[in-house]
C-alpha positions in Angstrom: 69.2 134.0 95.8 65.8 135.5 95.9 65.1 134.8 99.7 68.3 134.4 101.2 66.4 134.6 104.9 63.8 132.3 104.3 63.7 129.0 106.1 62.7 125.7 104.3 59.9 123.8 106.4 58.6 120.5 105.6 54.9 119.5 106.2 54.5 116.4 108.2 51.6 115.2 106.0 53.4 115.5 102.9 56.5 113.5 104.4 54.4 110.9 106.0 52.6 110.6 102.5 55.8 109.9 100.6 57.1 107.4 103.0 53.6 105.5 102.6 53.9 105.7 99.0 57.5 104.6 98.9 56.5 101.6 101.2 53.7 100.8 98.7 55.7 100.6 95.6 55.9 97.2 94.6 59.5 97.6 93.1 60.6 98.1 96.8 58.8 94.6 97.6 57.8 95.6 101.0 55.5 92.8 102.6 52.0 94.2 103.2 52.2 93.4 107.0 55.6 95.2 107.3 54.5 98.5 105.7 52.4 99.6 108.9 55.3 98.6 111.2 57.8 100.3 109.2 55.2 103.6 109.1 54.7 103.3 112.5 58.5 103.5 113.3 59.1 106.2 111.1 56.1 108.3 112.4 57.4 108.0 115.9 60.7 109.2 115.1 58.9 112.3 112.9 56.8 113.1 116.0 59.4 112.9 118.7 59.0 116.0 121.0 62.9 116.5 121.4 66.3 115.5 119.2 67.2 113.4 122.0 64.3 111.2 122.0 64.0 111.2 118.1 67.8 109.8 117.9 66.7 107.2 120.4 63.7 106.1 118.3 65.6 106.2 115.0 68.1 103.8 116.5 65.4 101.7 117.6 63.8 101.5 114.2 67.0 101.0 112.6 67.9 98.0 115.0 64.5 96.5 114.5 63.8 93.1 113.1 61.7 94.5 110.2 63.8 97.2 109.1 66.8 94.7 108.9 64.6 92.7 106.2 64.7 95.9 104.0 68.1 97.0 103.1 66.7 99.8 100.7 64.0 101.4 103.4 64.9 105.1 103.6 65.7 105.2 107.4 68.7 102.8 106.7 
């Protein structure tokens, strides 16, 4: 209501920080060895140069063996 023409933009750093914290939260039971793999997959999607590439990288990440081990991982 106050800023009707505003555009919400998210900072890549804060998005990555949020995912990293989620991965390290013990209640999600993500193995230490898998945290970097999952983070790398997410990073590729976030920094894709086109929407088409982002969609392809997302599909690849969702189909990866590591993602399938964690049903509560945010990408799924």
